[in-house]
C-alpha positions as CSV (number, residue, x, y, z in Angstrom):
1,M,103.6,109.8,121.3
2,A,105.6,109.1,118.1
3,R,103.9,106.5,115.3
4,L,105.7,103.3,115.5
5,I,108.3,102.7,112.4
6,A,106.4,100.2,111.5
7,E,103.0,102.3,111.5
8,E,104.7,104.8,109.3
9,L,106.0,101.7,107.0
10,L,102.7,100.9,106.5
11,L,101.0,104.3,106.0
12,L,103.8,104.6,103.2
13,A,102.8,101.3,101.7
14,Y,99.2,102.2,101.5
15,T,97.4,104.8,99.2
16,P,95.4,107.7,100.8
17,E,92.6,105.7,99.4
18,G,93.2,102.7,101.7
19,T,94.8,99.9,99.1
20,A,98.6,98.6,99.4
21,H,101.1,98.8,97.4
22,G,103.7,96.3,96.4
23,G,104.0,92.7,97.4
24,S,102.6,91.5,100.6
25,A,105.4,89.4,102.0
26,E,108.1,91.8,101.3
27,L,105.3,94.3,103.7
28,D,104.7,91.9,105.8
29,C,108.5,90.9,106.5
30,A,109.2,94.3,107.0
31,L,107.1,95.0,109.5
32,G,108.3,92.8,111.5
33,G,111.6,93.8,110.7
34,A,111.0,97.7,111.6
35,L,109.6,96.0,115.4
36,L,112.7,94.3,115.8
37,V,115.0,97.3,114.9
38,E,112.7,99.9,117.2
39,L,113.2,97.2,119.9
40,V,116.8,97.9,119.7
41,L,116.6,101.5,119.3
42,G,114.4,101.7,122.2
43,G,117.6,99.4,124.4
44,H,115.1,97.1,124.7
45,A,116.9,93.9,122.5
46,E,120.4,94.1,122.0
47,V,122.6,92.3,118.8
48,D,124.8,89.9,120.2
49,D,127.4,88.5,117.3
50,K,125.0,87.1,114.9
51,W,122.0,87.1,117.5
52,I,119.4,89.7,118.6
53,M,117.7,88.8,122.3
54,A,116.0,91.0,124.7
55,R,118.0,93.3,126.8
56,G,117.8,92.5,130.7
57,K,116.0,94.0,133.1
58,A,115.4,97.1,130.2
59,R,111.9,99.0,130.9
60,P,108.6,97.4,128.9
61,P,108.1,99.6,126.0
62,P,105.1,101.7,126.4
63,H,103.3,100.5,123.3
64,P,101.6,97.3,123.0
65,R,102.6,95.8,120.3
66,L,106.7,96.4,121.0
67,A,105.6,94.9,124.4
68,E,104.2,91.6,122.1
69,A,107.2,91.6,120.0
70,L,109.9,91.9,123.3
71,N,107.6,89.3,125.1
72,Q,108.5,87.1,122.1
73,L,111.8,87.7,122.5
74,A,112.5,87.2,125.8
75,S,112.1,83.4,125.5
76,T,115.3,82.7,123.9
77,R,118.2,84.2,121.5
78,R,117.7,83.9,117.3
79,R,119.0,84.9,114.8
80,P,117.5,88.3,112.9
81,Q,115.9,86.5,109.9
82,T,114.1,84.4,112.7
83,W,112.6,87.4,114.6
84,V,111.7,89.2,111.6
85,T,109.7,86.3,110.1
86,R,107.8,85.6,113.7
87,L,106.9,89.2,114.5
88,S,105.6,89.5,111.3
89,R,103.0,87.2,111.5
90,G,100.0,88.8,111.2
91,I,101.1,92.1,112.9
92,R,99.7,94.3,109.4
93,R,96.2,93.2,110.8
94,R,96.7,94.6,114.0
95,L,98.9,97.7,112.8
96,L,95.7,98.8,110.9
97,A,93.4,98.2,113.9
98,D,95.5,100.4,115.7
99,L,95.6,103.0,113.4
100,V,91.9,102.9,112.6
101,S,91.5,102.6,116.1
102,D,93.5,106.1,116.5
103,G,91.6,107.6,113.4
104,V,94.4,107.8,111.2
105,L,93.0,105.6,109.0
106,A,89.4,104.6,107.9
107,D,88.0,101.0,107.3
108,E,86.1,100.1,104.5
109,P,84.6,97.0,103.5
110,Y,83.8,96.1,100.0
111,R,82.7,93.2,98.2
112,R,85.4,91.5,95.6
113,L,84.0,90.1,92.6
114,G,80.7,90.7,94.4
115,L,81.3,87.6,96.8
116,I,84.5,88.0,99.0
117,T,84.6,90.8,101.7
118,R,87.6,93.0,101.9
119,H,88.9,96.0,102.9
120,R,89.7,99.4,102.1
121,F,91.9,101.8,104.4
122,P,91.2,105.3,103.4
123,E,93.4,108.0,105.4
124,R,91.4,109.9,107.8
125,A,94.3,111.9,109.3
126,P,97.5,112.6,106.2
127,A,99.8,114.2,109.0
128,P,101.4,110.6,110.3
129,R,102.3,109.7,106.6
130,Q,103.1,113.3,105.6
131,D,105.6,113.8,108.1
132,A,107.6,110.3,107.1
133,V,107.7,111.1,103.7
134,S,108.9,115.1,105.1
135,R,111.7,113.1,106.6
136,L,112.5,110.3,104.3
137,G,112.3,112.7,101.1
138,A,115.4,115.2,103.3
139,T,117.5,112.3,103.8
140,V,116.8,110.0,100.5
141,L,116.6,113.2,98.1
142,D,118.5,116.2,99.8
143,G,120.8,114.1,101.1
144,H,120.5,115.2,104.8
145,R,122.2,113.3,108.1
146,P,119.2,111.0,109.0
147,D,118.3,110.2,112.7
148,P,118.2,106.9,114.0
149,R,114.5,106.0,113.4
150,T,114.4,107.5,110.2
151,A,117.6,105.6,108.8
152,A,115.6,102.3,110.2
153,L,112.5,103.3,108.1
154,A,114.9,104.1,105.3
155,G,115.8,100.3,105.4
156,M,112.9,98.9,106.0
157,V,111.3,100.9,102.9
158,A,114.4,99.4,101.3
159,A,113.3,95.9,102.1
160,A,109.6,96.2,101.5
161,K,111.1,97.8,97.7
162,L,108.4,100.6,98.5
163,E,111.2,103.5,96.9
164,R,108.9,103.7,93.7
165,R,105.4,104.4,96.0
166,I,107.5,107.0,97.6
167,F,109.2,108.9,95.1
168,P,107.7,108.2,91.8
169,D,109.0,111.0,90.2
170,A,112.7,110.2,91.1
171,D,115.2,108.3,90.1
172,R,114.9,105.0,90.8
173,R,118.2,103.2,91.1
174,E,119.4,106.8,92.1
175,V,116.9,106.2,94.9
176,R,117.9,102.8,95.8
177,Q,121.8,103.5,95.7
178,R,121.1,106.0,98.6
179,L,119.1,104.2,100.8
180,R,121.8,101.5,100.8
181,E,124.1,104.3,101.9
182,I,121.8,105.2,104.3
183,V,122.1,102.1,106.2
184,D,125.8,101.6,105.9
185,E,126.3,105.3,107.2
186,P,127.8,106.4,110.5
187,W,125.2,108.2,111.3
188,A,124.6,107.0,114.4
189,G,126.8,104.8,117.8
190,D,128.3,101.5,116.1
191,A,126.1,99.3,117.9
192,V,122.7,100.6,116.2
193,R,124.2,100.5,113.5
194,K,125.0,96.9,113.2
195,A,121.6,96.1,114.6
196,I,120.1,98.1,111.5
197,Q,122.4,96.6,109.0
198,Q,121.0,93.0,110.4
199,V,117.5,93.8,110.2
200,H,117.9,95.3,107.0
201,A,119.6,91.9,106.1
202,A,117.5,89.7,107.7
203,T,114.5,91.6,106.7
204,A,115.1,91.4,103.0
205,A,116.1,87.5,103.0
206,A,113.2,87.2,105.0
207,S,111.0,88.5,102.1
208,I,112.6,86.5,99.8
209,V,111.8,82.8,101.2
210,A,108.4,84.6,102.7
211,S,107.4,85.4,98.5
212,S,108.5,81.9,97.5
213,S,106.5,80.3,99.5
214,A,103.2,82.6,98.9
215,S,103.9,82.7,94.9
216,G,100.7,82.1,93.1
217,S,98.5,83.2,95.2
218,D,96.9,86.5,95.8
219,G,98.4,88.1,99.1
220,G,96.0,90.7,99.3
221,R,98.0,92.1,96.6
222,G,96.5,95.7,95.5
223,G,93.6,95.4,97.9
224,G,92.7,95.0,101.5
225,V,92.9,93.2,104.3
């Protein structure tokens, strides 16, 4: 089974040594957005004007994290930003636990300042992360046409502001421009493309709100959870 878009995003956000890059709020919101857009790609949720809701009588998704997310969507229709915020709550810990359980990451506790127990998540199986980097590189750097999942991942990378982490040697402005183009390109049907555009915009907006709320706190930056 392919890794979730959210799992790939999380692997891209961590160094092989197991520490997180970038802002905690941006990453958490992007993880929530990745779950939301994967539900749309899988036909489990749909966009109706400016709302996202569970699709009636859709087959339940096989992955438990997607099933949890769909269960929340089944309660009512809401705007994408609301769902991004709700789905982001606690999702990083659960996804990290899944990746550890699957043998992709290890969980190494350590003490910060000799007092606070934190966790690193060093890479054990490099293939999933390498595959995500390869697909993104072909699309972002080489200009290849993306498949819907890679396009969705690119949108969440942009929302989480991880482009410098993934492409450290490339021109940052050009990479960000290419990521925006990928989100807007007619590489898929209008319904799917519209959904990814809306989730991308909602994730960026939710990140701003979450970052403002978390200002002044450590929020797990640069270390484990």
